[in-house]
All heavy atoms as atom14 arrays in JSON, in Angstrom:
{
  "sequence": "MSRLLSTPGVVLTPHLAGASRQTAANAAPILAEDVGRYLRGEPLAHTAKA",
  "atom14_mask": [
    [1, 1, 1, 1, 1, 1, 1, 1, 0, 0, 0, 0, 0, 0],
    [1, 1, 1, 1, 1, 1, 0, 0, 0, 0, 0, 0, 0, 0],
    [1, 1, 1, 1, 1, 1, 1, 1, 1, 1, 1, 0, 0, 0],
    [1, 1, 1, 1, 1, 1, 1, 1, 0, 0, 0, 0, 0, 0],
    [1, 1, 1, 1, 1, 1, 1, 1, 0, 0, 0, 0, 0, 0],
    [1, 1, 1, 1, 1, 1, 0, 0, 0, 0, 0, 0, 0, 0],
    [1, 1, 1, 1, 1, 1, 1, 0, 0, 0, 0, 0, 0, 0],
    [1, 1, 1, 1, 1, 1, 1, 0, 0, 0, 0, 0, 0, 0],
    [1, 1, 1, 1, 0, 0, 0, 0, 0, 0, 0, 0, 0, 0],
    [1, 1, 1, 1, 1, 1, 1, 0, 0, 0, 0, 0, 0, 0],
    [1, 1, 1, 1, 1, 1, 1, 0, 0, 0, 0, 0, 0, 0],
    [1, 1, 1, 1, 1, 1, 1, 1, 0, 0, 0, 0, 0, 0],
    [1, 1, 1, 1, 1, 1, 1, 0, 0, 0, 0, 0, 0, 0],
    [1, 1, 1, 1, 1, 1, 1, 0, 0, 0, 0, 0, 0, 0],
    [1, 1, 1, 1, 1, 1, 1, 1, 1, 1, 0, 0, 0, 0],
    [1, 1, 1, 1, 1, 1, 1, 1, 0, 0, 0, 0, 0, 0],
    [1, 1, 1, 1, 1, 0, 0, 0, 0, 0, 0, 0, 0, 0],
    [1, 1, 1, 1, 0, 0, 0, 0, 0, 0, 0, 0, 0, 0],
    [1, 1, 1, 1, 1, 0, 0, 0, 0, 0, 0, 0, 0, 0],
    [1, 1, 1, 1, 1, 1, 0, 0, 0, 0, 0, 0, 0, 0],
    [1, 1, 1, 1, 1, 1, 1, 1, 1, 1, 1, 0, 0, 0],
    [1, 1, 1, 1, 1, 1, 1, 1, 1, 0, 0, 0, 0, 0],
    [1, 1, 1, 1, 1, 1, 1, 0, 0, 0, 0, 0, 0, 0],
    [1, 1, 1, 1, 1, 0, 0, 0, 0, 0, 0, 0, 0, 0],
    [1, 1, 1, 1, 1, 0, 0, 0, 0, 0, 0, 0, 0, 0],
    [1, 1, 1, 1, 1, 1, 1, 1, 0, 0, 0, 0, 0, 0],
    [1, 1, 1, 1, 1, 0, 0, 0, 0, 0, 0, 0, 0, 0],
    [1, 1, 1, 1, 1, 0, 0, 0, 0, 0, 0, 0, 0, 0],
    [1, 1, 1, 1, 1, 1, 1, 0, 0, 0, 0, 0, 0, 0],
    [1, 1, 1, 1, 1, 1, 1, 1, 0, 0, 0, 0, 0, 0],
    [1, 1, 1, 1, 1, 1, 1, 1, 0, 0, 0, 0, 0, 0],
    [1, 1, 1, 1, 1, 0, 0, 0, 0, 0, 0, 0, 0, 0],
    [1, 1, 1, 1, 1, 1, 1, 1, 1, 0, 0, 0, 0, 0],
    [1, 1, 1, 1, 1, 1, 1, 1, 0, 0, 0, 0, 0, 0],
    [1, 1, 1, 1, 1, 1, 1, 0, 0, 0, 0, 0, 0, 0],
    [1, 1, 1, 1, 0, 0, 0, 0, 0, 0, 0, 0, 0, 0],
    [1, 1, 1, 1, 1, 1, 1, 1, 1, 1, 1, 0, 0, 0],
    [1, 1, 1, 1, 1, 1, 1, 1, 1, 1, 1, 1, 0, 0],
    [1, 1, 1, 1, 1, 1, 1, 1, 0, 0, 0, 0, 0, 0],
    [1, 1, 1, 1, 1, 1, 1, 1, 1, 1, 1, 0, 0, 0],
    [1, 1, 1, 1, 0, 0, 0, 0, 0, 0, 0, 0, 0, 0],
    [1, 1, 1, 1, 1, 1, 1, 1, 1, 0, 0, 0, 0, 0],
    [1, 1, 1, 1, 1, 1, 1, 0, 0, 0, 0, 0, 0, 0],
    [1, 1, 1, 1, 1, 1, 1, 1, 0, 0, 0, 0, 0, 0],
    [1, 1, 1, 1, 1, 0, 0, 0, 0, 0, 0, 0, 0, 0],
    [1, 1, 1, 1, 1, 1, 1, 1, 1, 1, 0, 0, 0, 0],
    [1, 1, 1, 1, 1, 1, 1, 0, 0, 0, 0, 0, 0, 0],
    [1, 1, 1, 1, 1, 0, 0, 0, 0, 0, 0, 0, 0, 0],
    [1, 1, 1, 1, 1, 1, 1, 1, 1, 0, 0, 0, 0, 0],
    [1, 1, 1, 1, 1, 0, 0, 0, 0, 0, 0, 0, 0, 0]
  ],
  "atom14_positions": [
    [[46.99, 64.37, 13.96], [47.81, 63.89, 15.04], [47.41, 64.63, 16.32], [47.12, 65.82, 16.3], [49.3, 64.12, 14.74], [50.18, 63.71, 15.88], [51.91, 64.22, 15.77], [52.48, 63.43, 14.33], [0.0, 0.0, 0.0], [0.0, 0.0, 0.0], [0.0, 0.0, 0.0], [0.0, 0.0, 0.0], [0.0, 0.0, 0.0], [0.0, 0.0, 0.0]],
    [[47.43, 63.91, 17.44], [47.11, 64.52, 18.73], [48.17, 65.56, 19.09], [49.35, 65.38, 18.82], [47.09, 63.45, 19.81], [47.04, 64.05, 21.09], [0.0, 0.0, 0.0], [0.0, 0.0, 0.0], [0.0, 0.0, 0.0], [0.0, 0.0, 0.0], [0.0, 0.0, 0.0], [0.0, 0.0, 0.0], [0.0, 0.0, 0.0], [0.0, 0.0, 0.0]],
    [[47.74, 66.67, 19.7], [48.69, 67.7, 20.13], [49.63, 67.15, 21.19], [50.76, 67.61, 21.32], [47.95, 68.92, 20.65], [47.27, 69.69, 19.54], [46.72, 71.0, 20.04], [45.77, 70.77, 21.12], [45.24, 71.73, 21.86], [45.55, 72.98, 21.64], [44.38, 71.46, 22.8], [0.0, 0.0, 0.0], [0.0, 0.0, 0.0], [0.0, 0.0, 0.0]],
    [[49.19, 66.19, 21.98], [50.07, 65.61, 23.0], [51.3, 64.96, 22.37], [52.4, 65.01, 22.92], [49.33, 64.56, 23.83], [48.41, 65.08, 24.91], [47.66, 63.93, 25.56], [49.17, 65.88, 25.94], [0.0, 0.0, 0.0], [0.0, 0.0, 0.0], [0.0, 0.0, 0.0], [0.0, 0.0, 0.0], [0.0, 0.0, 0.0], [0.0, 0.0, 0.0]],
    [[51.12, 64.33, 21.21], [52.24, 63.65, 20.56], [53.3, 64.61, 20.05], [54.45, 64.24, 19.9], [51.73, 62.78, 19.41], [50.81, 61.63, 19.8], [50.28, 60.93, 18.56], [51.54, 60.66, 20.71], [0.0, 0.0, 0.0], [0.0, 0.0, 0.0], [0.0, 0.0, 0.0], [0.0, 0.0, 0.0], [0.0, 0.0, 0.0], [0.0, 0.0, 0.0]],
    [[52.91, 65.85, 19.79], [53.87, 66.81, 19.25], [54.26, 67.9, 20.25], [54.99, 68.82, 19.89], [53.3, 67.44, 17.98], [52.09, 68.12, 18.28], [0.0, 0.0, 0.0], [0.0, 0.0, 0.0], [0.0, 0.0, 0.0], [0.0, 0.0, 0.0], [0.0, 0.0, 0.0], [0.0, 0.0, 0.0], [0.0, 0.0, 0.0], [0.0, 0.0, 0.0]],
    [[53.8, 67.8, 21.49], [54.14, 68.81, 22.5], [55.51, 68.53, 23.1], [55.75, 67.43, 23.6], [53.08, 68.82, 23.62], [51.81, 69.07, 23.05], [53.39, 69.88, 24.65], [0.0, 0.0, 0.0], [0.0, 0.0, 0.0], [0.0, 0.0, 0.0], [0.0, 0.0, 0.0], [0.0, 0.0, 0.0], [0.0, 0.0, 0.0], [0.0, 0.0, 0.0]],
    [[56.42, 69.49, 23.04], [57.74, 69.29, 23.62], [57.66, 69.04, 25.13], [56.84, 69.63, 25.82], [58.48, 70.6, 23.34], [57.7, 71.27, 22.26], [56.29, 70.8, 22.41], [0.0, 0.0, 0.0], [0.0, 0.0, 0.0], [0.0, 0.0, 0.0], [0.0, 0.0, 0.0], [0.0, 0.0, 0.0], [0.0, 0.0, 0.0], [0.0, 0.0, 0.0]],
    [[58.49, 68.14, 25.63], [58.57, 67.88, 27.05], [57.52, 66.92, 27.59], [57.48, 66.65, 28.78], [0.0, 0.0, 0.0], [0.0, 0.0, 0.0], [0.0, 0.0, 0.0], [0.0, 0.0, 0.0], [0.0, 0.0, 0.0], [0.0, 0.0, 0.0], [0.0, 0.0, 0.0], [0.0, 0.0, 0.0], [0.0, 0.0, 0.0], [0.0, 0.0, 0.0]],
    [[56.65, 66.38, 26.74], [55.63, 65.43, 27.17], [56.12, 64.02, 26.89], [56.57, 63.72, 25.79], [54.28, 65.68, 26.45], [53.28, 64.58, 26.75], [53.72, 67.03, 26.83], [0.0, 0.0, 0.0], [0.0, 0.0, 0.0], [0.0, 0.0, 0.0], [0.0, 0.0, 0.0], [0.0, 0.0, 0.0], [0.0, 0.0, 0.0], [0.0, 0.0, 0.0]],
    [[56.07, 63.18, 27.9], [56.45, 61.77, 27.75], [55.2, 60.93, 27.99], [54.56, 61.03, 29.04], [57.55, 61.38, 28.77], [57.89, 59.91, 28.65], [58.78, 62.25, 28.57], [0.0, 0.0, 0.0], [0.0, 0.0, 0.0], [0.0, 0.0, 0.0], [0.0, 0.0, 0.0], [0.0, 0.0, 0.0], [0.0, 0.0, 0.0], [0.0, 0.0, 0.0]],
    [[54.84, 60.12, 27.02], [53.67, 59.25, 27.14], [54.14, 57.83, 27.41], [55.04, 57.32, 26.75], [52.85, 59.28, 25.84], [52.35, 60.67, 25.41], [51.64, 60.57, 24.07], [51.44, 61.27, 26.45], [0.0, 0.0, 0.0], [0.0, 0.0, 0.0], [0.0, 0.0, 0.0], [0.0, 0.0, 0.0], [0.0, 0.0, 0.0], [0.0, 0.0, 0.0]],
    [[53.53, 57.19, 28.41], [53.87, 55.81, 28.74], [52.59, 55.01, 28.93], [51.54, 55.56, 29.28], [54.71, 55.74, 30.03], [53.93, 56.25, 31.11], [55.99, 56.54, 29.91], [0.0, 0.0, 0.0], [0.0, 0.0, 0.0], [0.0, 0.0, 0.0], [0.0, 0.0, 0.0], [0.0, 0.0, 0.0], [0.0, 0.0, 0.0], [0.0, 0.0, 0.0]],
    [[52.64, 53.7, 28.72], [51.45, 52.87, 28.94], [51.17, 52.71, 30.44], [52.09, 52.81, 31.26], [51.83, 51.53, 28.31], [53.31, 51.51, 28.38], [53.76, 52.93, 28.23], [0.0, 0.0, 0.0], [0.0, 0.0, 0.0], [0.0, 0.0, 0.0], [0.0, 0.0, 0.0], [0.0, 0.0, 0.0], [0.0, 0.0, 0.0], [0.0, 0.0, 0.0]],
    [[49.93, 52.46, 30.79], [49.56, 52.22, 32.18], [49.79, 50.74, 32.48], [49.11, 49.87, 31.95], [48.09, 52.58, 32.4], [47.61, 52.27, 33.77], [48.04, 52.98, 34.87], [46.76, 51.34, 34.23], [47.47, 52.48, 35.95], [46.69, 51.49, 35.58], [0.0, 0.0, 0.0], [0.0, 0.0, 0.0], [0.0, 0.0, 0.0], [0.0, 0.0, 0.0]],
    [[50.78, 50.45, 33.31], [51.14, 49.06, 33.61], [51.09, 48.76, 35.11], [51.69, 47.8, 35.57], [52.54, 48.75, 33.09], [52.72, 48.87, 31.58], [54.18, 48.72, 31.21], [51.9, 47.81, 30.88], [0.0, 0.0, 0.0], [0.0, 0.0, 0.0], [0.0, 0.0, 0.0], [0.0, 0.0, 0.0], [0.0, 0.0, 0.0], [0.0, 0.0, 0.0]],
    [[50.37, 49.55, 35.87], [50.38, 49.38, 37.33], [49.91, 48.01, 37.77], [50.38, 47.48, 38.75], [49.51, 50.46, 37.97], [0.0, 0.0, 0.0], [0.0, 0.0, 0.0], [0.0, 0.0, 0.0], [0.0, 0.0, 0.0], [0.0, 0.0, 0.0], [0.0, 0.0, 0.0], [0.0, 0.0, 0.0], [0.0, 0.0, 0.0], [0.0, 0.0, 0.0]],
    [[48.99, 47.41, 37.05], [48.46, 46.13, 37.47], [49.06, 44.95, 36.75], [48.52, 43.84, 36.8], [0.0, 0.0, 0.0], [0.0, 0.0, 0.0], [0.0, 0.0, 0.0], [0.0, 0.0, 0.0], [0.0, 0.0, 0.0], [0.0, 0.0, 0.0], [0.0, 0.0, 0.0], [0.0, 0.0, 0.0], [0.0, 0.0, 0.0], [0.0, 0.0, 0.0]],
    [[50.16, 45.13, 36.07], [50.71, 44.08, 35.22], [51.75, 43.23, 35.95], [52.84, 43.02, 35.47], [51.31, 44.69, 33.96], [0.0, 0.0, 0.0], [0.0, 0.0, 0.0], [0.0, 0.0, 0.0], [0.0, 0.0, 0.0], [0.0, 0.0, 0.0], [0.0, 0.0, 0.0], [0.0, 0.0, 0.0], [0.0, 0.0, 0.0], [0.0, 0.0, 0.0]],
    [[51.41, 42.72, 37.13], [52.34, 41.84, 37.84], [52.01, 40.38, 37.53], [50.93, 40.07, 36.99], [52.23, 42.06, 39.35], [50.98, 41.59, 39.82], [0.0, 0.0, 0.0], [0.0, 0.0, 0.0], [0.0, 0.0, 0.0], [0.0, 0.0, 0.0], [0.0, 0.0, 0.0], [0.0, 0.0, 0.0], [0.0, 0.0, 0.0], [0.0, 0.0, 0.0]],
    [[52.9, 39.48, 37.86], [52.63, 38.05, 37.66], [51.43, 37.61, 38.49], [50.63, 36.8, 38.06], [53.85, 37.23, 38.02], [54.96, 37.36, 37.02], [56.11, 36.48, 37.36], [57.21, 36.76, 36.44], [58.33, 36.11, 36.44], [58.56, 35.17, 37.32], [59.27, 36.41, 35.55], [0.0, 0.0, 0.0], [0.0, 0.0, 0.0], [0.0, 0.0, 0.0]],
    [[51.33, 38.13, 39.71], [50.2, 37.77, 40.57], [48.88, 38.22, 39.97], [47.89, 37.5, 40.01], [50.38, 38.36, 41.97], [49.32, 37.92, 42.96], [49.35, 36.42, 43.19], [50.4, 35.84, 43.37], [48.2, 35.79, 43.15], [0.0, 0.0, 0.0], [0.0, 0.0, 0.0], [0.0, 0.0, 0.0], [0.0, 0.0, 0.0], [0.0, 0.0, 0.0]],
    [[48.87, 39.42, 39.4], [47.65, 39.91, 38.76], [47.26, 39.02, 37.59], [46.09, 38.68, 37.42], [47.84, 41.36, 38.28], [48.12, 42.17, 39.42], [46.63, 41.89, 37.56], [0.0, 0.0, 0.0], [0.0, 0.0, 0.0], [0.0, 0.0, 0.0], [0.0, 0.0, 0.0], [0.0, 0.0, 0.0], [0.0, 0.0, 0.0], [0.0, 0.0, 0.0]],
    [[48.23, 38.61, 36.78], [47.94, 37.72, 35.66], [47.41, 36.38, 36.15], [46.46, 35.83, 35.59], [49.19, 37.52, 34.82], [0.0, 0.0, 0.0], [0.0, 0.0, 0.0], [0.0, 0.0, 0.0], [0.0, 0.0, 0.0], [0.0, 0.0, 0.0], [0.0, 0.0, 0.0], [0.0, 0.0, 0.0], [0.0, 0.0, 0.0], [0.0, 0.0, 0.0]],
    [[47.99, 35.86, 37.23], [47.53, 34.58, 37.79], [46.1, 34.71, 38.32], [45.3, 33.78, 38.19], [48.47, 34.12, 38.9], [0.0, 0.0, 0.0], [0.0, 0.0, 0.0], [0.0, 0.0, 0.0], [0.0, 0.0, 0.0], [0.0, 0.0, 0.0], [0.0, 0.0, 0.0], [0.0, 0.0, 0.0], [0.0, 0.0, 0.0], [0.0, 0.0, 0.0]],
    [[45.78, 35.84, 38.91], [44.42, 36.06, 39.41], [43.42, 36.27, 38.28], [42.26, 35.89, 38.39], [44.38, 37.27, 40.35], [45.12, 37.04, 41.64], [45.34, 35.9, 42.05], [45.52, 38.11, 42.29], [0.0, 0.0, 0.0], [0.0, 0.0, 0.0], [0.0, 0.0, 0.0], [0.0, 0.0, 0.0], [0.0, 0.0, 0.0], [0.0, 0.0, 0.0]],
    [[43.86, 36.9, 37.2], [42.96, 37.21, 36.09], [42.66, 35.99, 35.21], [41.59, 35.93, 34.61], [43.56, 38.32, 35.23], [0.0, 0.0, 0.0], [0.0, 0.0, 0.0], [0.0, 0.0, 0.0], [0.0, 0.0, 0.0], [0.0, 0.0, 0.0], [0.0, 0.0, 0.0], [0.0, 0.0, 0.0], [0.0, 0.0, 0.0], [0.0, 0.0, 0.0]],
    [[43.57, 35.04, 35.15], [43.4, 33.89, 34.25], [42.11, 33.12, 34.51], [41.36, 32.84, 33.56], [44.62, 32.98, 34.32], [0.0, 0.0, 0.0], [0.0, 0.0, 0.0], [0.0, 0.0, 0.0], [0.0, 0.0, 0.0], [0.0, 0.0, 0.0], [0.0, 0.0, 0.0], [0.0, 0.0, 0.0], [0.0, 0.0, 0.0], [0.0, 0.0, 0.0]],
    [[41.77, 32.75, 35.74], [40.51, 32.02, 35.96], [39.27, 32.85, 35.65], [38.26, 32.32, 35.19], [40.54, 31.64, 37.44], [41.87, 31.98, 37.97], [42.56, 32.85, 36.96], [0.0, 0.0, 0.0], [0.0, 0.0, 0.0], [0.0, 0.0, 0.0], [0.0, 0.0, 0.0], [0.0, 0.0, 0.0], [0.0, 0.0, 0.0], [0.0, 0.0, 0.0]],
    [[39.36, 34.16, 35.89], [38.23, 35.04, 35.58], [38.01, 35.06, 34.07], [36.88, 34.95, 33.59], [38.48, 36.45, 36.13], [38.51, 36.41, 37.66], [37.44, 37.44, 35.62], [38.98, 37.7, 38.31], [0.0, 0.0, 0.0], [0.0, 0.0, 0.0], [0.0, 0.0, 0.0], [0.0, 0.0, 0.0], [0.0, 0.0, 0.0], [0.0, 0.0, 0.0]],
    [[39.08, 35.2, 33.33], [38.99, 35.2, 31.87], [38.46, 33.87, 31.36], [37.56, 33.83, 30.51], [40.37, 35.48, 31.26], [40.44, 35.4, 29.74], [39.54, 36.44, 29.1], [41.86, 35.56, 29.27], [0.0, 0.0, 0.0], [0.0, 0.0, 0.0], [0.0, 0.0, 0.0], [0.0, 0.0, 0.0], [0.0, 0.0, 0.0], [0.0, 0.0, 0.0]],
    [[38.98, 32.77, 31.9], [38.53, 31.44, 31.47], [37.04, 31.25, 31.74], [36.31, 30.68, 30.91], [39.34, 30.35, 32.17], [0.0, 0.0, 0.0], [0.0, 0.0, 0.0], [0.0, 0.0, 0.0], [0.0, 0.0, 0.0], [0.0, 0.0, 0.0], [0.0, 0.0, 0.0], [0.0, 0.0, 0.0], [0.0, 0.0, 0.0], [0.0, 0.0, 0.0]],
    [[36.58, 31.74, 32.88], [35.15, 31.63, 33.2], [34.3, 32.36, 32.18], [33.31, 31.84, 31.68], [34.89, 32.19, 34.59], [33.42, 32.16, 34.98], [33.13, 32.88, 36.28], [34.07, 33.18, 37.04], [31.95, 33.15, 36.52], [0.0, 0.0, 0.0], [0.0, 0.0, 0.0], [0.0, 0.0, 0.0], [0.0, 0.0, 0.0], [0.0, 0.0, 0.0]],
    [[34.7, 33.6, 31.84], [33.91, 34.36, 30.88], [34.01, 33.79, 29.46], [33.05, 33.86, 28.7], [34.27, 35.84, 30.92], [33.35, 36.64, 31.84], [32.37, 36.06, 32.36], [33.59, 37.83, 32.03], [0.0, 0.0, 0.0], [0.0, 0.0, 0.0], [0.0, 0.0, 0.0], [0.0, 0.0, 0.0], [0.0, 0.0, 0.0], [0.0, 0.0, 0.0]],
    [[35.14, 33.22, 29.09], [35.24, 32.57, 27.77], [34.26, 31.4, 27.72], [33.55, 31.21, 26.73], [36.68, 32.12, 27.47], [36.72, 31.21, 26.25], [37.58, 33.33, 27.25], [0.0, 0.0, 0.0], [0.0, 0.0, 0.0], [0.0, 0.0, 0.0], [0.0, 0.0, 0.0], [0.0, 0.0, 0.0], [0.0, 0.0, 0.0], [0.0, 0.0, 0.0]],
    [[34.22, 30.61, 28.78], [33.27, 29.49, 28.84], [31.84, 29.97, 28.75], [31.02, 29.39, 28.02], [0.0, 0.0, 0.0], [0.0, 0.0, 0.0], [0.0, 0.0, 0.0], [0.0, 0.0, 0.0], [0.0, 0.0, 0.0], [0.0, 0.0, 0.0], [0.0, 0.0, 0.0], [0.0, 0.0, 0.0], [0.0, 0.0, 0.0], [0.0, 0.0, 0.0]],
    [[31.52, 31.05, 29.46], [30.17, 31.61, 29.4], [29.83, 32.05, 27.97], [28.74, 31.8, 27.47], [30.04, 32.8, 30.34], [29.97, 32.43, 31.79], [30.01, 33.71, 32.65], [29.66, 33.45, 34.01], [28.41, 33.42, 34.49], [27.41, 33.68, 33.71], [28.19, 33.15, 35.76], [0.0, 0.0, 0.0], [0.0, 0.0, 0.0], [0.0, 0.0, 0.0]],
    [[30.78, 32.72, 27.34], [30.57, 33.2, 25.97], [30.3, 32.03, 25.03], [29.36, 32.06, 24.23], [31.78, 34.0, 25.5], [31.7, 34.44, 24.06], [30.96, 35.55, 23.71], [32.36, 33.73, 23.07], [30.86, 35.95, 22.38], [32.27, 34.12, 21.74], [31.52, 35.23, 21.4], [31.43, 35.61, 20.09], [0.0, 0.0, 0.0], [0.0, 0.0, 0.0]],
    [[31.11, 30.99, 25.14], [30.96, 29.83, 24.25], [29.64, 29.09, 24.48], [29.12, 28.47, 23.56], [32.15, 28.87, 24.42], [33.5, 29.43, 23.94], [34.62, 28.47, 24.31], [33.47, 29.71, 22.45], [0.0, 0.0, 0.0], [0.0, 0.0, 0.0], [0.0, 0.0, 0.0], [0.0, 0.0, 0.0], [0.0, 0.0, 0.0], [0.0, 0.0, 0.0]],
    [[29.12, 29.15, 25.7], [27.83, 28.51, 26.0], [26.65, 29.43, 25.72], [25.5, 29.05, 25.91], [27.8, 28.08, 27.47], [28.73, 26.94, 27.8], [28.54, 26.43, 29.22], [28.81, 27.45, 30.24], [30.01, 27.7, 30.77], [31.06, 27.0, 30.37], [30.16, 28.63, 31.69], [0.0, 0.0, 0.0], [0.0, 0.0, 0.0], [0.0, 0.0, 0.0]],
    [[26.94, 30.66, 25.28], [25.87, 31.61, 24.98], [25.29, 32.26, 26.22], [24.19, 32.82, 26.16], [0.0, 0.0, 0.0], [0.0, 0.0, 0.0], [0.0, 0.0, 0.0], [0.0, 0.0, 0.0], [0.0, 0.0, 0.0], [0.0, 0.0, 0.0], [0.0, 0.0, 0.0], [0.0, 0.0, 0.0], [0.0, 0.0, 0.0], [0.0, 0.0, 0.0]],
    [[26.0, 32.23, 27.33], [25.54, 32.82, 28.57], [26.02, 34.26, 28.69], [27.02, 34.63, 28.08], [26.06, 32.01, 29.77], [25.61, 30.58, 29.79], [26.31, 29.75, 30.86], [27.1, 30.31, 31.65], [26.06, 28.54, 30.89], [0.0, 0.0, 0.0], [0.0, 0.0, 0.0], [0.0, 0.0, 0.0], [0.0, 0.0, 0.0], [0.0, 0.0, 0.0]],
    [[25.34, 35.06, 29.52], [25.83, 36.43, 29.73], [27.18, 36.4, 30.44], [27.43, 35.54, 31.28], [24.78, 37.06, 30.65], [23.66, 36.09, 30.76], [24.11, 34.78, 30.22], [0.0, 0.0, 0.0], [0.0, 0.0, 0.0], [0.0, 0.0, 0.0], [0.0, 0.0, 0.0], [0.0, 0.0, 0.0], [0.0, 0.0, 0.0], [0.0, 0.0, 0.0]],
    [[28.03, 37.34, 30.11], [29.34, 37.42, 30.73], [29.21, 37.97, 32.16], [28.4, 38.83, 32.42], [30.26, 38.31, 29.9], [30.47, 37.87, 28.46], [31.41, 38.83, 27.75], [30.98, 36.45, 28.38], [0.0, 0.0, 0.0], [0.0, 0.0, 0.0], [0.0, 0.0, 0.0], [0.0, 0.0, 0.0], [0.0, 0.0, 0.0], [0.0, 0.0, 0.0]],
    [[30.01, 37.43, 33.06], [29.94, 37.84, 34.47], [30.85, 39.02, 34.78], [30.61, 39.76, 35.72], [30.31, 36.66, 35.36], [0.0, 0.0, 0.0], [0.0, 0.0, 0.0], [0.0, 0.0, 0.0], [0.0, 0.0, 0.0], [0.0, 0.0, 0.0], [0.0, 0.0, 0.0], [0.0, 0.0, 0.0], [0.0, 0.0, 0.0], [0.0, 0.0, 0.0]],
    [[31.9, 39.18, 34.02], [32.91, 40.19, 34.34], [33.11, 41.13, 33.17], [34.08, 41.04, 32.42], [34.25, 39.52, 34.7], [34.11, 38.54, 35.82], [33.91, 37.21, 35.59], [34.08, 38.72, 37.15], [33.82, 36.6, 36.76], [33.91, 37.48, 37.71], [0.0, 0.0, 0.0], [0.0, 0.0, 0.0], [0.0, 0.0, 0.0], [0.0, 0.0, 0.0]],
    [[32.19, 42.06, 33.0], [32.29, 43.04, 31.92], [32.16, 44.43, 32.52], [31.48, 44.64, 33.51], [31.21, 42.85, 30.85], [29.93, 42.95, 31.47], [31.33, 41.52, 30.16], [0.0, 0.0, 0.0], [0.0, 0.0, 0.0], [0.0, 0.0, 0.0], [0.0, 0.0, 0.0], [0.0, 0.0, 0.0], [0.0, 0.0, 0.0], [0.0, 0.0, 0.0]],
    [[32.81, 45.37, 31.89], [32.71, 46.77, 32.33], [31.4, 47.34, 31.84], [31.0, 47.12, 30.7], [33.89, 47.57, 31.79], [0.0, 0.0, 0.0], [0.0, 0.0, 0.0], [0.0, 0.0, 0.0], [0.0, 0.0, 0.0], [0.0, 0.0, 0.0], [0.0, 0.0, 0.0], [0.0, 0.0, 0.0], [0.0, 0.0, 0.0], [0.0, 0.0, 0.0]],
    [[30.76, 48.03, 32.7], [29.49, 48.7, 32.33], [29.83, 50.13, 31.94], [30.4, 50.87, 32.72], [28.52, 48.7, 33.51], [28.24, 47.33, 34.09], [27.35, 46.52, 33.2], [26.85, 45.27, 33.89], [27.68, 44.11, 33.72], [0.0, 0.0, 0.0], [0.0, 0.0, 0.0], [0.0, 0.0, 0.0], [0.0, 0.0, 0.0], [0.0, 0.0, 0.0]],
    [[29.46, 50.5, 30.73], [29.76, 51.86, 30.26], [28.64, 52.8, 30.58], [27.56, 52.5, 30.83], [30.0, 51.85, 28.76], [0.0, 0.0, 0.0], [0.0, 0.0, 0.0], [0.0, 0.0, 0.0], [0.0, 0.0, 0.0], [0.0, 0.0, 0.0], [0.0, 0.0, 0.0], [0.0, 0.0, 0.0], [0.0, 0.0, 0.0], [0.0, 0.0, 0.0]]
  ]
}
């Protein structure tokens, strides 16, 4: 188990800063575009580079 999970006084919360309705509306066409690219065997346009 992570030490953070058992440390007294630590509160862990998810990162939700970008989770607005507007963000979801903006992300939907981007996601749809990349799903279409994937299904056609094309390179994805919106991927994180590690």
